[in-house]
C-alpha positions, -999 to +999 in steps of 0.1 A: -278+864+433-300+842+422-306+809+428-304+786+402-320+757+416-356+782+420-352+802+390-377+776+369-403+766+390-428+756+360-398+734+345-390+717+378-429+711+381-431+694+343-404+673+351-422+658+381-447+655+363-431+640+334-409+612+361-445+610+376-463+602+343-435+576+337-439+559+367-476+553+365-475+540+327-440+519+337-467+495+355-490+489+324-462+494+297-466+458+295-499+449+288-497+484+264-470+468+245-488+434+239-520+450+229-501+474+200-486+439+189-520+418+182-531+453+169-503+458+143-503+418+135-539+420+128-535+453+105-505+435+093-519+398+084-532+400+051-511+432+033-480+418+044-486+383+036-479+371+071-496+340+065-473+330+035-442+345+059-453+316+085-458+290+061-417+293+047-405+301+077-420+269+093-402+250+060-372+264+070-369+254+106-380+219+091-347+217+076-327+226+100-307+195+112-301+185+149-267+194+147-281+235+148-297+225+182-272+212+196-250+240+185-277+266+198-284+248+230-245+248+238-237+280+230-266+296+252-254+277+282-221+285+278-228+322+278-250+322+304-223+299+322-197+326+317-221+355+330-228+329+360-194+332+371-186+366+364-221+374+385-203+352+414-171+368+414-184+401+417-210+392+444-184+378+463-162+411+459-186+434+460-215+419+480-241+425+453-255+416+419-242+436+393-268+436+371-287+442+394-264+472+407-266+487+370-304+483+366-312+502+401-283+526+388-291+539+355-331+528+350-345+535+379-337+570+379-354+571+341-386+554+355-388+577+384-385+552+413-358+555+440-325+545+445-326+516+474-292+527+489-304+563+494-297+579+526-329+589+521-346+561+525-374+552+553-378+527+578-402+523+605-388+529+638-400+508+670-423+532+680-437+534+644-426+565+630-399+567+605-362+571+605-337+578+580-319+545+575-279+556+584-260+563+548-218+549+547-210+582+552-226+581+591-207+551+590-179+565+620-146+554+620-128+552+653-091+547+661-082+516+668-075+519+712-050+490+706-037+492+673+002+475+672+028+493+668+042+489+627+078+490+631+077+465+660+052+442+650+033+450+619+065+451+597+074+420+609+041+407+605+054+418+563+087+404+568+074+366+577+045+361+552+046+387+527+019+398+531+006+440+540-018+441+569-026+472+569-047+482+536-036+522+523-070+535+534-065+527+571-030+541+568-042+576+555-072+580+579-038+575+607-020+600+581-047+621+587-047+616+621-013+625+634-014+659+616-046+669+626-031+659+665+008+672+666+001+695+645-024+718+651-013+751+646-013+762+607-005+792+613+025+795+630+046+763+618+082+761+622+101+741+593+100+710+614+066+711+617+063+716+577+091+690+575+070+667+598+029+677+581+048+662+550+063+630+564+028+621+574+013+622+544+045+603+529+029+566+513+063+549+517+079+544+549+115+549+542+109+580+531+084+591+565+114+577+581+142+602+564+116+631+564+116+623+604+158+628+608+153+659+580+134+675+611+154+665+643+187+679+621+165+714+617+155+707+654+169+683+681+139+689+700+112+679+679+089+653+697+068+646+666+098+633+649+107+609+676+075+598+676+074+591+642+107+567+647+094+549+672+064+538+654+076+533+626+119+528+627+119+509+662+119+471+649+112+462+693+092+473+718+122+481+738+136+503+711+100+518+706+099+525+741+133+543+745+125+571+714+089+572+731+109+583+768+129+605+741+102+623+730+081+627+760+113+645+778+111+671+749+076+677+746+071+707+768+034+718+772+018+703+736-016+683+755-018+663+723+018+652+727+019+642+758-015+623+760-007+602+727+032+595+745+020+586+772-004+561+763+019+547+739+047+543+768+018+526+791+015+503+761+049+494+758+050+482+800+020+465+787+034+449+761+070+439+782+048+422+807+048+451+835+011+452+838+006+470+872+035+500+857+014+498+829-020+501+847-012+530+873+000+550+839-030+544+823-048+553+854-029+584+863-032+595+824-069+598+824-068+613+860-046+638+838-071+644+813-104+635+823-123+651+795-107+631+771-125+602+766-131+596+731-097+583+731-112+555+752-078+546+769-105+529+797-099+506+767-064+499+772-068+495+811-093+469+805-077+451+787-047+451+812-066+446+845-080+416+828-047+403+824-041+412+863-075+390+867-085+423+887-120+416+882-130+441+904-118+467+890-125+454+857-162+456+869-157+490+884-142+508+854-175+485+834-197+505+860-182+539+849-184+536+810-206+506+810-238+533+809-267+539+789-259+575+779-221+570+767-214+552+731-206+517+734-181+492+720-174+455+723-152+454+743-175+472+768-204+450+759-182+413+758-161+425+790-190+428+811-207+395+796-172+378+807-171+388+840-208+375+844-202+340+826-172+341+848-192+337+877-215+307+867-200+295+836-175+267+854-204+249+866-228+256+833-240+219+815-262+226+791-277+192+795-287+205+833-300+234+825-328+223+797-340+205+829-336+225+856-341+255+835-316+286+842-300+298+870-309+334+879-274+341+874-273+321+843-298+337+834-281+369+837-248+361+821-267+348+791-291+383+783-249+399+784-241+374+759-272+385+740-262+416+744-229+420+735-240+395+704-265+417+693-239+450+694-214+430+680-226+394+658-190+391+641-171+387+673-183+352+683-173+329+653-135+346+665-133+339+697-144+302+692-120+300+665-146+295+635-127+321+619-090+328+619-078+358+633-059+384+619-038+415+632-060+443+638-064+474+615-054+509+631-085+517+623-120+501+638-158+505+627-178+498+656-206+470+655-186+455+623-157+429+617-131+453+617-139+461+660-145+421+658-110+414+651-092+439+673-115+429+701-111+392+698-069+396+693-066+405+724-093+391+746-095+360+736-072+350+763-089+366+789-119+344+775-101+312+774-086+319+810-126+321+828-132+280+826-163+275+808-169+307+797-163+300+760-187+269+761-212+288+779-206+314+747-213+289+721-241+272+742-261+303+734-251+331+709-268+318+687-302+326+704-297+363+700-307+362+667-343+348+676-348+380+698-338+404+669-367+414+651-370+407+614-367+429+592-338+444+611-350+476+603-359+475+641-332+468+669-339+453+701-313+471+729-293+491+708-303+509+679-307+490+641-281+470+625-259+496+601-262+481+565-229+506+555-206+484+579-194+457+548-184+484+526-164+501+552-145+475+566-137+461+531-113+492+530-100+490+562-094+448+563-067+433+536-081+414+503-069+382+521-089+383+546-127+367+543-153+400+554-180+389+583-211+401+567-239+406+592-269+399+584-258+369+556-265+383+519-285+358+500-282+347+463-290+379+441-320+369+414-297+369+390-272+344+397-300+320+405-317+328+369-283+323+351-276+292+373-311+274+365-309+292+329-276+275+321-282+241+335-315+241+317-293+250+280-271+224+292-294+196+298-310+203+264-275+203+243-268+172+263-303+152+256-301+170+219-271+151+215-280+120+231-315+121+209-316+142+181-346+128+161-368+130+192-349+165+204-358+177+172-393+165+164-406+177+199-390+217+189-404+215+160-439+211+172-432+241+202-417+265+175 
């Protein structure tokens, strides 16, 4: 079958030439337009009696009262003010200018330009070669390894505050995870599996719970149904642990179910204060299934070891996972910074350091903090309590605000426990931004900071949370323009109202 895209190369060549000609001509279109206007005025000056028309227009303008100019400037100020309010609201909600977005989306393609948000745009890499800028689709969303229990934790927040801590997008990702994780073989679905497949897709929590009980009626040994009940119906961690133990006893040899249930049981033990038991369960799970590193069970282990203040064991885990060939996370980078900061923070003084300089250990701690902040610049504001925390989402975007919320929610207590660690972070974290090259298409220790984190974080985090944006966006040109226009026309209206004769003479002179 013939490829339709290559059926008429001559037409494509003509289209490309036309677009390139339009793009080239747009540069000079203003000069051409002004030239044509002057030529037309010169040619039509006598036939159309433009001199008499101009004289009559001047007489008409001389008859206008100051009230007309007050109404004109006041209306202009009102309209530009409304545009300014809309532009400001749109910028706060979506992070871009509406006028600019419409212009880029609809006008630039017609003029042969390339959209700035295109994934094919090229930027210079550190070594000067061209590399593609990551698009929104390349901002991979990860399962939060420390995600909370819906029934016992997220629902409690909803009952108390009336706010939904999880977005529909986040819950939909979880439903897809559960379908893939627990019902992988779609060729040999049992009746209870079909019910559970529909249950994970249900948007209503009560409908999911009813479907789980329906699956148990079909098969009393449906482990996935007990997992759903433990996650969503159990209102306490103790009740969730009981249901997970029931699911573990009937899980059989399903590796996905076994890993998920054992991990959640370890998290239940951690939440119930049996931390040593939780650490043992996590270590056993990592030994039993060493190839499942993508599940990031080591992050659960790191948090539990920090609670035990077993810093030597924490360092041993970091030595294995903080490797240049392995993907990083905020937990890895900031835990490494915490250990190095803890060694010097109790005696650290900014005044003394400025007089004598930093010691080798202090320099190592500062460099570790700079490394962590470069990886995720949103975390320090939560650790230093400059921004309020919310419940972490079920999915996170690495280097994004969602990851920062999830890390700080569980690790703030560990930073507070290390004497002086937060003070050292407070004194040094902003120095990171003097090291990172500008513009941000170049990185320092990591790849350049992706430009798609804001969009993904707005989908993952609830609407009542103010998403942290890095780098801080400057106000778009059209907001500044409309603000200036609104202020200028309002000033003219006020002056015309106060000094009508003077402004009337000035307007006539200008016109």
